[in-house]
RODO-2510 file (C-alpha; in nm, 4 decimals, decimal comma):
residues 301
     n   res          X          Y          Z
     1     x     5,9760    -0,2276     1,0209
     2     x     5,7206    -0,0189     0,8164
     3     x     5,3820     0,0657     0,9597
     4     x     5,1936    -0,1378     0,6747
     5     x     5,4245    -0,4538     0,8019
     6     x     5,3147    -0,3955     1,1537
     7     x     5,0073    -0,6391     1,2538
     8     x     4,8539    -0,6189     1,6136
     9     x     4,5712    -0,8488     1,7260
    10     x     4,3486    -0,7659     2,0262
    11     x     4,1233    -1,0051     2,2050
    12     x     3,8454    -0,8846     2,4008
    13     x     3,5343    -1,0171     2,5834
    14     x     3,2335    -0,8148     2,4527
    15     x     3,1503    -0,5306     2,2356
    16     x     3,2899    -0,1921     2,4235
    17     x     3,5656    -0,3632     2,6321
    18     x     3,7794    -0,2981     2,3388
    19     x     3,7114     0,0782     2,3202
    20     x     3,7379     0,1247     2,7238
    21     x     4,0717    -0,0482     2,7591
    22     x     4,2663    -0,0278     2,4244
    23     x     4,0706     0,2429     2,2149
    24     x     4,3338     0,5059     2,1663
    25     x     4,5856     0,2070     2,1033
    26     x     4,3775     0,0785     1,8331
    27     x     4,3151     0,4274     1,7030
    28     x     4,6845     0,5428     1,6976
    29     x     4,8123     0,2028     1,5253
    30     x     4,5360     0,2216     1,2731
    31     x     4,6021     0,5973     1,1815
    32     x     4,9778     0,4847     1,1281
    33     x     4,8818     0,2382     0,8857
    34     x     4,9140    -0,0805     1,0828
    35     x     4,6953    -0,3596     1,0488
    36     x     4,4807    -0,3885     1,3460
    37     x     4,2458    -0,6598     1,4060
    38     x     4,0094    -0,7117     1,6785
    39     x     3,8451    -1,0584     1,7806
    40     x     3,5369    -1,0185     1,9960
    41     x     3,4649    -1,3415     2,1922
    42     x     3,0958    -1,2724     2,2748
    43     x     2,8078    -1,0469     2,1477
    44     x     2,7352    -0,9152     2,4995
    45     x     2,3915    -1,0555     2,5217
    46     x     2,3907    -1,0069     2,8928
    47     x     2,4628    -0,6456     2,9319
    48     x     2,2816    -0,4013     3,1285
    49     x     2,0620    -0,1654     2,8971
    50     x     2,1148     0,2016     2,9903
    51     x     1,8691     0,3216     2,7351
    52     x     1,5269     0,3234     2,8520
    53     x     1,3436     0,2769     2,5136
    54     x     1,5952     0,0051     2,4560
    55     x     1,5240    -0,1988     2,7627
    56     x     1,3016    -0,4461     2,5623
    57     x     1,6203    -0,5956     2,4160
    58     x     1,7574    -0,7264     2,7589
    59     x     1,8251    -1,0947     2,7972
    60     x     1,5307    -1,1352     3,0480
    61     x     1,2742    -0,9719     2,7907
    62     x     1,3408    -0,9951     2,4240
    63     x     1,7015    -1,1254     2,4280
    64     x     1,7871    -0,9248     2,1527
    65     x     2,0711    -0,7072     2,2903
    66     x     2,3321    -0,9259     2,1096
    67     x     2,2493    -0,8048     1,7411
    68     x     2,2253    -0,4468     1,8646
    69     x     2,5867    -0,4334     2,0073
    70     x     2,7151    -0,5854     1,7082
    71     x     2,5958    -0,2721     1,5323
    72     x     2,7191    -0,0593     1,8050
    73     x     3,0942    -0,2385     1,7673
    74     x     3,0776    -0,1766     1,3988
    75     x     3,0152     0,1935     1,4454
    76     x     3,2736     0,2093     1,7328
    77     x     3,5161     0,0549     1,4898
    78     x     3,4451     0,2893     1,2078
    79     x     3,5124     0,5547     1,4343
    80     x     3,8542     0,4249     1,5424
    81     x     3,9641     0,3335     1,1916
    82     x     3,9667    -0,0378     1,2342
    83     x     3,8367    -0,2352     0,9312
    84     x     3,9228    -0,5990     1,0475
    85     x     3,6993    -0,6820     1,3493
    86     x     3,5747    -1,0497     1,3953
    87     x     3,3691    -1,2653     1,6470
    88     x     3,5314    -1,5661     1,7529
    89     x     3,3547    -1,8495     1,5708
    90     x     3,1312    -1,5819     1,4345
    91     x     2,8575    -1,3767     1,5673
    92     x     2,6806    -1,5616     1,8458
    93     x     2,9069    -1,8700     1,8340
    94     x     2,9680    -1,8137     2,2207
    95     x     2,7146    -1,6253     2,4439
    96     x     2,7846    -1,3792     2,7030
    97     x     2,8252    -1,5657     3,0416
    98     x     2,6932    -1,2732     3,2416
    99     x     2,8515    -1,1984     3,5931
   100     x     2,7683    -1,0638     3,9580
   101     x     2,9936    -0,8381     4,1509
   102     x     3,1648    -0,9861     4,4721
   103     x     3,1875    -0,8266     4,8223
   104     x     3,5388    -0,7011     4,7354
   105     x     3,4407    -0,4984     4,4335
   106     x     3,5383    -0,7462     4,2065
   107     x     3,3335    -0,9254     3,9177
   108     x     3,2795    -1,3146     3,9319
   109     x     3,0658    -1,5857     3,7664
   110     x     2,6927    -1,5378     3,8094
   111     x     2,4995    -1,8078     4,0465
   112     x     2,3462    -1,9412     3,7271
   113     x     2,5159    -1,9710     3,3931
   114     x     2,3610    -2,1151     3,0632
   115     x     2,5469    -2,4099     2,9047
   116     x     2,5984    -2,2400     2,5877
   117     x     2,8278    -1,9580     2,7346
   118     x     3,1745    -1,8496     2,6744
   119     x     3,2521    -1,9598     2,9989
   120     x     3,1598    -2,2976     2,9721
   121     x     3,3378    -2,3382     2,6259
   122     x     3,6000    -2,6254     2,5983
   123     x     3,9370    -2,4568     2,6060
   124     x     4,0752    -2,6661     2,3100
   125     x     3,7936    -2,6031     2,0947
   126     x     3,7750    -2,2354     2,1303
   127     x     4,1433    -2,2112     2,1308
   128     x     4,1895    -2,3634     1,7845
   129     x     3,9425    -2,0933     1,6517
   130     x     4,2151    -1,8449     1,7869
   131     x     4,4880    -2,0676     1,6419
   132     x     4,3449    -2,0536     1,2979
   133     x     4,3185    -1,6603     1,3278
   134     x     4,6533    -1,6115     1,4627
   135     x     4,8209    -1,8304     1,1898
   136     x     4,6167    -1,6313     0,9221
   137     x     4,7121    -1,3017     1,0418
   138     x     5,0853    -1,3687     1,1791
   139     x     5,0760    -1,0610     1,4197
   140     x     5,3918    -0,9457     1,5644
   141     x     5,1775    -0,8114     1,8937
   142     x     4,8774    -0,9712     2,0737
   143     x     4,6864    -0,7922     2,3432
   144     x     4,4358    -0,9403     2,5941
   145     x     4,3632    -0,9594     2,9638
   146     x     4,5666    -1,0770     3,2502
   147     x     4,4718    -1,4222     3,4340
   148     x     4,2104    -1,2466     3,6268
   149     x     4,0554    -1,0693     3,3395
   150     x     4,1560    -0,7346     3,4857
   151     x     3,8585    -0,7454     3,7203
   152     x     3,7325    -1,0974     3,7486
   153     x     3,4561    -1,0998     3,4812
   154     x     3,4385    -1,4784     3,3827
   155     x     3,4210    -1,4095     2,9909
   156     x     3,7319    -1,1689     3,0682
   157     x     3,9176    -1,4737     3,2368
   158     x     3,8181    -1,7159     2,9498
   159     x     3,9302    -1,4560     2,6619
   160     x     4,2718    -1,4497     2,8745
   161     x     4,2839    -1,8245     2,8722
   162     x     4,1938    -1,8605     2,4995
   163     x     4,4168    -1,5995     2,3524
   164     x     4,7144    -1,7521     2,5873
   165     x     4,6446    -2,1145     2,4930
   166     x     4,5747    -2,0326     2,1212
   167     x     4,8863    -1,8442     2,0948
   168     x     5,0882    -2,1354     2,2437
   169     x     4,9296    -2,3874     2,0045
   170     x     4,9743    -2,1510     1,7059
   171     x     5,3482    -2,1647     1,7486
   172     x     5,3716    -2,5486     1,7522
   173     x     5,4748    -2,6753     1,3953
   174     x     5,3127    -3,0211     1,4277
   175     x     4,9968    -2,8999     1,5947
   176     x     4,6822    -2,8949     1,3545
   177     x     4,8699    -2,7994     1,0433
   178     x     4,5054    -2,8021     0,8862
   179     x     4,4675    -2,4683     1,0740
   180     x     4,7775    -2,2987     0,8806
   181     x     5,1129    -2,2694     0,9119
   182     x     5,2789    -2,2272     1,2603
   183     x     5,3285    -1,8699     1,3815
   184     x     5,4928    -1,7758     1,7010
   185     x     5,3531    -1,4297     1,8292
   186     x     5,6819    -1,2263     1,9445
   187     x     5,5253    -1,0023     2,2078
   188     x     5,2057    -1,0537     2,3946
   189     x     5,0706    -0,7725     2,6427
   190     x     4,7927    -0,7923     2,9228
   191     x     4,6056    -0,4942     2,9308
   192     x     4,6199    -0,2963     3,2558
   193     x     4,4489    -0,0282     3,4450
   194     x     4,6859     0,1856     3,6325
   195     x     4,6203     0,2146     3,9943
   196     x     4,7338     0,5593     4,0231
   197     x     4,5514     0,6844     3,6994
   198     x     4,2307     0,5186     3,8470
   199     x     4,2735     0,6823     4,1638
   200     x     4,3418     1,0241     4,0015
   201     x     4,0015     0,9821     3,8338
   202     x     3,8052     0,8586     4,1328
   203     x     3,9572     1,1464     4,3323
   204     x     3,8574     1,4084     4,0666
   205     x     3,4984     1,2489     4,0775
   206     x     3,4676     1,2870     4,4559
   207     x     3,5921     1,6772     4,4311
   208     x     3,3275     1,7165     4,1491
   209     x     3,0803     1,5917     4,3993
   210     x     3,0036     1,2697     4,2534
   211     x     2,9881     0,9843     4,5234
   212     x     2,7676     0,7478     4,3003
   213     x     3,0182     0,6550     4,0455
   214     x     3,2528     0,3711     4,1859
   215     x     3,0498     0,3900     4,4846
   216     x     3,2211     0,3028     4,8044
   217     x     3,5806     0,3355     4,6376
   218     x     3,8529     0,4887     4,8202
   219     x     4,1210     0,6624     4,5906
   220     x     4,3753     0,5151     4,8294
   221     x     4,2697     0,1860     4,7924
   222     x     4,1308     0,1076     4,4477
   223     x     3,9888    -0,2803     4,4647
   224     x     4,1466    -0,3700     4,1406
   225     x     4,4113    -0,2706     3,8983
   226     x     4,7878    -0,2743     3,8494
   227     x     5,0407    -0,0826     4,0630
   228     x     5,2821     0,1172     3,8638
   229     x     5,5631    -0,0921     3,9188
   230     x     5,3983    -0,3940     3,7335
   231     x     5,3408    -0,1653     3,4252
   232     x     5,5904    -0,2158     3,1081
   233     x     5,4351    -0,0170     2,8614
   234     x     5,2042     0,2945     2,7969
   235     x     5,0383     0,4055     2,4632
   236     x     4,9913     0,8021     2,5388
   237     x     4,7262     0,8778     2,2589
   238     x     4,6141     1,2212     2,3852
   239     x     4,5559     1,3232     2,0354
   240     x     4,3031     1,0317     2,0148
   241     x     4,1410     1,0812     2,3217
   242     x     3,8355     1,2521     2,1685
   243     x     3,8265     0,9706     1,9119
   244     x     3,7957     0,7133     2,1936
   245     x     3,5331     0,9041     2,3537
   246     x     3,3122     0,9204     2,0340
   247     x     3,3745     0,5519     1,9776
   248     x     3,2667     0,4931     2,3670
   249     x     2,9182     0,6916     2,2642
   250     x     2,8520     0,4609     1,9925
   251     x     2,8030     0,1863     2,2654
   252     x     2,5145     0,3739     2,3978
   253     x     2,3420     0,0674     2,5440
   254     x     2,6537    -0,0030     2,7576
   255     x     2,8182     0,3407     2,8402
   256     x     2,6155     0,6490     2,9459
   257     x     2,7235     0,9845     2,7822
   258     x     2,5218     1,1646     3,0502
   259     x     2,6311     1,2314     3,4223
   260     x     2,9448     1,3485     3,6146
   261     x     3,1527     1,0755     3,5195
   262     x     3,1420     1,1312     3,1207
   263     x     3,1340     1,5135     3,1937
   264     x     3,4513     1,4825     3,3885
   265     x     3,5881     1,2537     3,1215
   266     x     3,5064     1,5350     2,8655
   267     x     3,7148     1,7760     3,1066
   268     x     4,0347     1,5607     3,1604
   269     x     3,9977     1,3639     2,8336
   270     x     4,3549     1,2634     2,7676
   271     x     4,4255     1,1984     3,1522
   272     x     4,1304     0,9809     3,1852
   273     x     4,1086     0,8140     2,8673
   274     x     4,4271     0,9017     2,6499
   275     x     4,6914     0,6743     2,8265
   276     x     4,6469     0,2915     2,8188
   277     x     4,8974     0,0541     3,0036
   278     x     5,0230    -0,2963     2,9436
   279     x     5,2275    -0,5534     3,1031
   280     x     5,4667    -0,7470     2,8748
   281     x     5,3567    -1,1250     2,9254
   282     x     5,6203    -1,2556     2,6532
   283     x     5,8776    -1,1186     2,4441
   284     x     6,1775    -0,8882     2,4986
   285     x     6,1059    -0,5484     2,6338
   286     x     6,1848    -0,2544     2,3760
   287     x     6,3488     0,0612     2,4800
   288     x     6,1850     0,2756     2,7276
   289     x     6,0805     0,6496     2,6617
   290     x     6,0592     0,9303     2,8856
   291     x     5,7740     0,7948     3,0960
   292     x     6,0163     0,5147     3,1901
   293     x     5,7863     0,2575     2,9984
   294     x     5,7729     0,1187     2,6532
   295     x     5,5924     0,3758     2,4158
   296     x     5,5580     0,1742     2,1131
   297     x     5,4294    -0,2008     2,1482
   298     x     5,6357    -0,2776     1,8622
   299     x     5,9685    -0,1736     1,9960
   300     x     6,2494    -0,4026     1,9726
   301     x     6,0928    -0,6214     1,6994
***
């Protein structure tokens, strides 16, 4: 399979999720000539605004954060070299659901959620939008979150459900032929935060004197993430770590570039951001590399 024949589809919940979890993967495959498509499910209207002069954009004030984050996403995609990025149903079709932090350090649904949010979307209606995209693109690889949305955010959980059900429906020949010719995605991966890698980062933060970032987290007891034995694949994109960090900077309302966490990230670049892990949810594993994991998500196809 040539690079030009490879097609990978990523399904994320909000602008900035794609860079944090899969930025080096996207940059690597785009640079190699694969067709990389990002589908973002909401515009992130409920995000926290970290730029003081833009605080008026927040949902409880002007409620104009969504359009601003759309622009941030476009710039991040330009930096990563990804030219095909879309919103599920179009910009604003599904609204960011918001969240709150649970006592155990995971995210959960907010006490009150608007009826037009992604969390409340009808699963079949939303999945049909995904079916149409999958049948159009016919990707060999699909990336999304696990059933917990990796850390509990309701929009991440819903993105997992929509991507998973959409992929299943897209493969059924007799289902909604008006949405395109059936396509069975050969390999589906769940994004994964390696607990050992996260522990390494938290430990380095503590050694650097930062107690505020991931406050209360014990490096020996990270509250969420995947233990190493659950990991199936790793994209070691060390050479794209700086590109990923530049794309993170593009999401200025959501990711602060000041403070010890980002300073540490600059110093540890490839360690903190260069390696991205995945769990194989569907398909036949390909050959493993020196890491003991698959090192190419298209391996075996």
